[in-house]
N, C-alpha and C positions, 0 to 999 in steps of 0.2 A: 544806254544799252541798245545795240543795233536791232532792227526789226527784220533782218534777213531771214527768209524762210527757205525751206527746201521741200522737194517732192520725191526725189530719188536718192538712192545710195550714192550714186556718182556725184550728185550735188553736195552731199555731205563730205565726201572726199575732197571736193573742190573748195570747201570753205576756207577763206583766207586767214593767214596769221597776221594779226594787227599789232602784236606786242602787248596787247591787253586782253584780259579774260573777257569773253562774251558768250551769249547763248543764242542759239538759233532753233526755231521750232518748225515742225512739219506743218505745211499749209493744210488747213482743214476748216470746214464750216460747222463741224459738230461742236456742241457746247455741253458743259456739265460732266464730261468724261475725262477731263485732263488732256494733256497733250505730250506727244513724244518730242523730245528736243535733243540738242547736242550742246555740250559745254566745251568750248574751245579755249584752252589755256593760253597764257601769254607766249608760251613756247611752241604752240601748235598742236599739243596733245588733245585729241577729241574723245569725249566720253558721252555715252548715251545717258540721258536723264529723263525723268517723268515728272511733269508739273501738274499739280492738281490743287483744289481748294477745299478746305474744311472750315466751315463756319466763316467763310469769307477770307480766311487767311491762307496765303499761298504756301504750299508744301512741296518739297522735292524728294525724289528718290534717285540717287545716283547709281547707275548700273555699270556695266563693263565698258572697256575701251572699244572704240570703233576699230574693227579689223575685218579681215577676210573671213574669220570664223564667227564674227558677231556683226552680221550685216543688218540693214534696216528692217528687213522682214522679221527677223528674230526679235529685234528690239521692240517692234510694234506689237508682236504677239504678246510679249511680257506686259506691255502697256495696256493691252486689251484686258488682260487678267486683272490688272490693278483697277482699270475702269469699272469692271463688274463689281468690285468691292466697294468703290465709291458710290456706284448706283444703288447699292444696298444700304447705304448710309454708314459704311465702315471706313476705316482708315488703313490703307494698304501698308503704310509704314509700320503701324502697330502689328498688323498681321505678320509682316516679315520678321519683326522682333520676336513675336511669339513662336514662329516657326524656327528661328535661330535658337531660341531658348530650348525648344523641344529637342533640336539636334544636339545642343550642348549637353542636355540632360541624358540623351541617349549615348553620347560619347562618354560621359562620366560613368553611366551605368555599365557600359562595355568595359571601361577601364577598371571598374570595380570587380568585374567578374574574374575570379581568382585563377591564378596559374596552377599547374599541377604541383609545383613546389609548395605553393601556399596550401593546397589541399592536403598534401602529405604532412606538412607541419601542423596544420590545424587538427588533423585526425590524430596524430601522435601526441599533440598537446592535450587533446581530450582523453586519450589513453592515460596520460600522466595524471590528469585531474581525477580520473576514475580509479586511480591506484593500480593501474596495470603496469607491473614492473618491467615488462618487455618493451616499453615504448621506445627506448633508445635503440635497441636491437632492430626493431621493426623499421624505424626511420633509416637507420644505417643500411639495412638490406634494400629498402626501396631506392635510396639514392644510388647505391652501388649498381643495382641491376637495371633500373629504369632509365636513368639519365643518359647512358651511352646511346640509347635509341630514341628517347623523347626529350627534347630540350626542356629544361626546368621551367622556362618562362612560357611554355605552351599553355594556352587556355585549357583548363580542365574540360570545359564544355565542348571543345573541338576534338577531343581525343576519341578515336574510333577503335573498335575491336582489332582492326588490322594494324593499328599502331602498337598494340600491346602484344600481339602474337609473336613478333620477332624477339621481344624481351624474353619470353618464356622459352621460345624455341632455342635460343642461344644457350640457355641454362641446360636444357635437355640434351643438347648436342655435346656439351662438355661433361655429361654424366650426372648433373645435379638435378635429377628428376624429382626427388622428394622436395628439395628446396624450391623447385619451380612451382610446385603446388602451394608451398608456403607463401611465396611471393604473390602468386595469383590470389590467394585468400586475403593478403594484405591490401592488394589493389581493390578487390571487390569491397572490402570493409571500408576503405578510404572513400570510395565513390558512394557507397551507401550512406556514409556520414555526410558527404557533400550534398546528396539529394535532399536531406532534411535540414541542412545548415541554414539555408536562406530564410526559412520560416520558423527558425528556432529563436525565440526572444533572447535566450542567453548568449547568442552569437551576434546579435544585432549591433553591439558596440564596436565590433571589429571593422565595420565598414566594407567588408569583403563579401561579394556575392559570386557564387559559382555558376548559377544559371543552368544547373544540370536537369535534364529530363529523363535520362536513362543511365544505366550502369554499363559501360562498354566492356567491362571485364566479366560480367555475369554470364555472357553467352559463350565464353571461351572454355573449351573442354578441359576438365581436370584429368590428370594422369592417374586414374584410379588404381591401375595395376601396381603403382609404386607405393601405395599406401597399405601397409601391413601392420597388424597389431604386433607390438614389440614382443619378441620371444627370446631375445638373447639374455643370458645370465651366466655368471661364472660359477664353477664348482668350488667347493670349500678349499681344496688344495690350491686352486688358482687364486682365490681371495687371499690366502695366507702368503703365497708367493708375492702377490702384488703389494701387500702391506709391508713385507720385508724388504722389497727391492725398489719400490717407487722412488724413494728419496735418493737413490744412488745414480739416477740418470742425470746426465748433463743438462743444465738449464731447467731442472725441476727443483724449485726452491723449497726451503723448509716449511714455508707457510702453506703452500698448496699440498705438500705432503701431509701436514697436520690436518688440512681440510679433508683430504681423502680418508684419513684415519677416523676423523670425527664423524664423517658420513656413515662409515661402517659401524662404529661403536655406538651410534645413536639409533641404529636400526634402519638406516636408509633414509634419513631426512633429506629434504631437497637442498642442494648446495646453496642456492640463493638464500634460503631462509636462514642458513647458518652464517653465511658471510655478512648478511644484513643485520644480524643480531648484535646487540650491544652488551658490554660487560654488565651493565645494570640489570640485565635479564637473567643473570645467574644468581641463584640462591645457594651460596657455598655451604651453608649449614644443612639445608634440606637436600642438597645435591640434586638440584633441578635447573633446567634451562627453559625459560618461557619464550616460545615463538609468538610474538605479538601479532595481533590482527593486521597491523599495518604492513607487515612483511610476509604474512601467511598468504598462500595462493588463494585459499577459499575465504580469506578475511576473518577467520575464526582463530582466536588464540589457542595455543597448543602447549601443554606442559609436558616436558620430556624429562624422565628420570635419568640421572647421569651415573653411569657405571664407573668403577675404579679406573678402567682404561680411558674412558672419556675425560675424566678429571685429570689424569696424567697428561693428556693432550692439551687440555686447557691450561694447566699449570705451566707447561712448556711455552705455550703462546704468551702467557702472562709474563713469563721471565724475559721473553724477547721483545715484548710490546713497547712501542713508542707511546707517547701520550695521545691516546685516541679513544673515542667512545665505542669504537667497533672492535669486536673480538678479532676480526680479520681486516685490518686497515689496508688501504691501498699504499703501495710502496712510496710513491711520490706525493701523496696527499693524504695525510692521516685523518683528515676530516671526512673522507669518503671510504666506503668499504671496498674490499677486493672485488674485482670484476669476475664474473663467472666464466667469461671467455678465457681468462688466464688459466683457470682450472682445466677447461677443455683443451687448451693448447698443451698443457703439461701432460695430459693423457695421450695426446697425439705423439708427443716426443717419447713417451714411454713405449708406445707401440712401435715407433720407428726404431728405437734402440733394442727392442725385443720382438722382432718380427715372428718368432716362433710361438709367441703367446697368442691366446685367443683374442680376437678383435673385440673391443668393447668401447662404449662411449659413456659419458657421465650418467645419463639417465638409466643405464643398465645396472648401476650400483643399487639403486632403489629396488629394482626388480630382483636382483640377486639376493638382497637381504630378505625380502618378503618370501622368496622361494625357499631359501635355506632355513628361515625361521619356521616356515610351514612344515618342513621335514622334522622339526623338533616337537611337533604336535601343538604348536601355538595356533589358536583358532584364527580363522580368516577375519572375523570381526575384530579381534584384538589387534591383529596385524594392521588392519585398516585404521584403527584408532591410533595405533602407535605411529603410523605414517601420516596421520591427520588427513585421511581421505574424506571427502565430503560424503556424509551419510544422509541420504535423501528421504528416508522413511519419516513419517510425521512425528513419531516419538523422538527420534534423534534430533530432528531439526528444531522442534519447538519445546520439548519438555525435559529431555535428558541433559542435565548440566553436570552430572557426575564426571570427574576427571579421569577415573580409572587409573589413578596414579600407581596404586599398589600392584594392580594387575600388570601394568606396563613395566613397572620396575622388575617384577619377577620374570617377565618375558625377556627383558634385556639381560637379566642375570644369566638366564639359560643361554642366551645368544653369546654373551661374553665368554662363557665357559667353552662354548663350541669354537669360537674364534681363537682363543688363547690357550685352551686346554688347562686353564688355571681357575680354580674356584675363587669367586670374588671375595675379597676381604674389605672390611671397612677401613678406609684411609683416614688416619688421624691427622690432625693439624689444623692450623688456622689459615683458611684460604681467603681471608677478607682483605689482606693487604694487596691492593691492586694498583697497577701502573696504568691508570687511564684517567681521562678527564671526566 
């Protein structure tokens, strides 16, 4: 190995190419601190190196290539840092390895910090686990409204309020003010979920970290003027007209027509709870339908007496049914129940075909039934029980397990008379022969 030394950067540049690899070191009288050197390859490439000794054994740290951007003064400065570590009894190579490991861990931690897409999916997956039946609709709404403005791969921790404002502003400008409040609430809830996610042991297995410290949607103004307590309901003559003509509208199928009828004839049950119910929940002899806790909004089972009209609807559905566990199966997948948005679309088509009729949406059916039953003198408490409203008094929540079946049956008998004008009669026959799996 040659003993050529150098003192200046120009001398480094002038080191000759010999066709063989060799090293040259800066001339210095200092001992014990290591030495700055240059490795010259067989082809003439020059690289800065640092030579030092640990327990008498020679060690090397190879640095960057010699260039106008990496001159001798810079290389010597790095060597001086290494020399201080050696003077303290340390090994600069190990220190560099530890620093690189820390950087790699930081890079991995950064990569693990979830995107907004991961946040939305994790939040709606949690909704699903918690039995929230709207999880699909929430995810669909978030994807539809947010992604045109915020890239799905954007880090959730980097999202600012100013990123979210255009999302909601666009909705407001197109007239969807109420829905903008809904989407705002979904985003707030998703980020609140994310704030707790990283320290939730139940989420540790996912390997995803969101690194959130604030909720960017929380500070965005809600459009309070758009939120009004629902007041829309149909008069009795409008209900009768609706029941008589709903099925006549183009692209309103018999199944959604039967769903509309069953909503009314059961006193305004929630459409989702009916479509998600199974044939096994019907007791044909006792003429009851059990809304189980897994489909009930308040997670409490609910026994509904079936009037003659309700049973006629169910018999019609039974006669048309494919092999499915659901009373209202999905058209192209009998193992799934009908989607409630199919019902909403059918109502929109009815309104488009009958523009002179009073505007209404699916949730107005429930309010209509409750209002018109109230006009019959049925008490509010019984109407609440019939529609399975959550009763929050201590007695109802913890002690009252009476089903009020006979009272609900009498209330629905009166309601049926008002809807049809016909006194209810007992329908004879065996309803146990069912076409379902």
